[in-house]
N, C-alpha and C positions, 0 to 999 in steps of 0.2 A: 619591773613593770611598771609605766605612770602613769595616772588616769588621762591628763592631759600632759603630754611628751615637751617641755620649751625648752628642754638642751637638744634633744636630736631636732625639731623646728630655726631653729637657731643653727645647729651646723649645716643647716641643707641650707640657710640662706644666708650663710655668716659672710661672705665678700660683699654683697648687696648689702646689708644690715651695716659693716664694719664700716664701706665707703660713706654711707649716708649720716653716722655719728661723726665719721672724722668732721667731714665737709662743713658739717652745725659746729664743731668744735673750733675748725682753723676760721671759720668765718664770723667767731662769736656772736649768731646770730641766734641768742637763746630763746626770748621772746618773741610771740609773733611772729617767727622767721618765714622767711619764703617756703618753707617745705610745708606749714600748716596754709598755705593759700591751695600749695599745688595739692594740696592731699583732698583739700574741700571741692574745690575744681573735678578731682578724677571720683571721686566717692557722689557727687551730685549727676554727675554725668553717667555713672555707674545703674545708681538708684534708677533714677529720670525725673527729678524735680530739677526746678530751678536753685533754688539754695542750700549749701549745706553749712552749718555755723558750726563749729568745733568747740568741746567747750571742755573742764578738768575732768568728768566723769560722767558714766551714765545717771548718777541719782540725780545730780545740776542739769542735766539733759531735760530730765523730765522738770522739775522743778521750776527752770527758767520757759519752758513751754507754757505750762498751767500761768506762770507770773505775765506771761504776754498776751494772755485771754484775760490777763484783770481777774483770775481768779480768787476768792478770799474767804472773808468773812460770810456765813450762811449759806454759803456755795455746797453742793453735792456733787462729787468725784466717785461716780463706781469704777472698783475694781474688783480685779479677780482675786477670789479669797485661797487660790492655790497657785503662791506668785511667792520672790523673794520678796524682802521687807520692803525696801526701796519704792517700789512701785506704790504703795499706801503712806510711806513716809512723804513724800512729798506732796503729796494731798495736804498733811495735818501741818505742814512745813511751812504752806502761802496762807494758812490760815483757814480752812476749805475743813469737810468734812467726809471723812472717805468713810461709801458705803460699798461692804464688798458683796460680791455678789455669787454664787456657787459656778462649776464649770462642767465640759463635760468628760465624761470617763475615757472617752476611745481617745481623742488628743490632749487631754487636761487644759486644753484653751477653754476662756468664758465662754458661756451657754449663753443662748440668744434668751432661751424661753426664761433663766434663771434673771437673766438681766432686764429684760419688761417686767418682769413679777417686781422686782424691788424697785422698780421706775414706778411703777403704778403706789407702790407702798410707801414709796418716800412722799410724794405728791398727796395719797389721801392721808397721812398722817402731819403731813405740816412741818416734815424734818428741817428742812431748811430748799432753796432753791437749787433744782437740778439744772448741772452746767456744763458735765463734759464727764466725757467714757475713757478710761483707759484698756486699750486692748491688748494683753501680753501673746507677744508669740513665744509658745511653751517649749522650750527645750529645742526650737529651729524651726518647728512647723509655726508661717503663719495662722493667728487667728481666722473665724468665719465671716471675711469681711462685709459677704454678700451681704447679711443676716445683719449683722451689727450696723453697719452702716445704714439701712432701712429703718433700724430703730431710732437713731440717732437722728436722722433725718425727721421721723413722725414725730421725734419729741423737743425738736430742736437744742441738739446737744451737740457739743464738740468734739472730734473720737483725736484720740491721741494715742499714736501707737508704740509702744513697748516694744522694740525691736532688738532689745539689748540681747540676745540669748537667738535670733531669726535671723542677723546678717548674713546676707547668700542668699537665703529662703526665697520661693517666689508661688505664685500664685498663677499657672498659665504661664504668661510671658512678663506678667508684673510682678516685680521685685518686692522686698518684703524693705520695709520705711519710707515707702512711696503710700500706704493705703488710709493713711491719716490726714487729717488735718494740718496736724505738725504729728512727723513720726520724730522719736530716738535711737540712740545706739549708744554703749558702751565697748569701749577696747580695754576692759581689765583682761589680762592675761589666758583668765580661762573662757575667753567668750571664744566664738567660732573664728572672726578676725580682731586680735588681737594685739595689744603693745605689750610692752615691757615694764610697766607700770601702769597708771592711772590714763583713764583718756575716754571721750564720749563725744558724740556729732547730735545734730539737731536737721531735720530734712523738711520743707517746705516750699509750696508753691507761691507764695503768699510774700511780694517783697512787703507789705505792711509787718506782717509777722518777723520777717527776714531782720529787717530795722529796728524795729523790739529787740530781738534776740541779742543782737551785737551790741546794743546799748547794755540790755541787763548783765550779759556776760563779763561787763568789764566796769563795774562802777556806777553802772546807769552812765555813761559817758555821753555828754551830744556832739557836741564840733570834734572834740576831743579827749584824752582822759584827764584834761585840768577842766571842762565845761560837762558839768555834772547836771544831769536835767531831772534825774530819777533816782531810788534806792535802788540799786543793783547789787550787784556780788562780784566777786573776782572769782571767775570761772574761764580761765584759758588753758587749751591744750597745749604742753610745754613742745619748741620745735625740735628736741632729742627726738619724741614718739613718735612726731610728723613722720622722719625719716624715715625711724624704723616703721611703721605703716606704709609708708610709699615701699620701700623695699619690699614686703612680702605682700602688699595689693595682687600682682603678678603673677605669683603663685597662689595665693589663695584662691583665686579666679580657676586660672587652667589645671593645676591642682590637687589643690586640699579639697575641694569639695568634693570632686566627682571620687577621690580616696574615699572619704566620709560615706559614701553611697555605698560604696561596694563593701564596707566593713558593715553601716544597718544591714544592707539585704543578706550577708552573710551570717548573722547574729538572727537576725530572723526567721530565716530558712532553715537553720539548724533548732532555733529555741520554742519555735510554736506552739511544739505539742508538750512543751514544760513547762513554759511561762505564758502570762499575757504577756506580747510583744507590742512594740508601740503600733499604734495606726498612722496612717500618713492615706491621706483623703485624695479624693480622685484630679486628678490636675494640679496638685498640691504637688513642691518639694520642698524638704526639708533640708537644712542646713547642720541638722544633726550636733547642735550643741550639745544635748545628751542623748544617750539612748536610755530608757528607759522602761524598765520591767515590771508587773507588776506579779504577784502573788495570792494564794489564798486570803490570809490572814497574817497580822504583825507578829506572831511568834514563828510562823514559819519564814516570815521575810526577813527576823532578827536573826534569825537561825542559819538562814544563807547567808547572810550578812556575816557571820563571824567564821563561817566556814571559808567562804574566800578569802577573807583578810587572813586568815590562819594559811590560806594555801599563797600568800603571796600576790594576791590580787587586791586591787584598789577602787573600791566603791562608794558610794556617797548614797548620801537619803536627802533628796530634794522634795518634798520640803518637809520638816518633819511635825512640824507644827501650824496648825490653817490660821490666815493672817486676823481672823475674828475672834481667836484666843489668846493674839498676841495681849501682854499687860497693857504695851503703849497706846493699843488701841481698846481700852477697856471703857465701853458707851454701853450705855441702854438700849442700842442700835442693834444689837445681834442677837439671834438667838438662834442656838446648832441645829435646832431642825432647818432650816434652810442651808442647809448644807453637805448634804448626804454624800454628793460625791467626794469633794472636799475631804472629807473625815475621814471614806473610806480612804481615801488615797496614800494620804499620811501616813495611815496604818499600813498599807500592801508594797508601796514602792520601792526599786532599789536601782539606782544610776551605775551605769557598768561601762569601767573603761572606753573611750572609743573617740578616738583621734587619728588624723591622715597620715601618724607615723609609726602604728599598729603595725607590726607584722605578723602574718600570716600565723603564724607557729604561738603567736599571743592567743589569739582571738581565738584560737581553735580549742587553747588551754584554760579559757574563761567558759568554754562554751561546754570542753568537757568536765569541768568541778561543778557546771552547775546542774549539768545531768546527772551528775555522781547524786549529787546529795537531792534534787527532786525525786530520783528514782529512792534513793533511801528512805526519804519522809513517805512518799505512797508508800513503803514495806509497812513501816511501824504500824 
């Protein structure tokens, strides 16, 4: 059993993937090839925005977005405390100040209440100038963009959607990567829609920002790559990876998203009396980047992790350490009491195998082993 089985995925899509790679190699169209532009066109249409700008990875996508807004010294960007490091790293990389925000316990996404509290705290303390909010679509479910947008508008902040785990998710008919002023995704292989290497993309309706993003990602180019009008970076999506994504995209839309829903429903229905299962809000659709359960305390979580691992079931802890405790962000801005939900989550969550190529026997085996352990721990 694999946590995310890329071998089975490749076997299922082998013919289309092999043909796409072969075409790129035969045409020697390796950098900024036709497949890149075709992928950008298809993704923009799918998400429902004017522009999709591909880039080298999801972290670059966040950093490029912040650069397009002129984010820099003394600017404050609000970031969920319970997320992967790159969501905050991109802020520091442009010279701005990341201020972390607690999350909701039911969805693990950024808490609107905590967000406004931290904005007011920054304003009252004069820590810096509030500039933007990064909302992460954690574990596949979009954040609460109705409330977040209200707060962003109230304090005149840009809204950046980090949809690296959320691509394929939606609220009603509006798709993930369309909620931010700028939105980003990652094509890292473990993501819901991933390639076989690194890759990322940025989405926006703004012509001005799209032009800036296309410049920044190619060394700050002007009319050509030898006409450099600003300091940028080298962040291009490889044509081979674009061809792989093009081959996988129809299957992702037509098969993989539905298969992930079935697996998540199976887990939820059979585990809801044993552990705390993920909550999907009304009118929300999760892409199920991870299926993350929660138990009573760290000792129980670590015991369950070992029991499953010893049974041949791969599990992961997303995330073991809050952002505000990361040594890289060792500043006097963060107080542990501001992050009770994140602190609890880091102690008690465990992510199970959840990908479209799991078979029913494997899913049942995971369920049976969790139930065995939880019943045993209750009897102690």
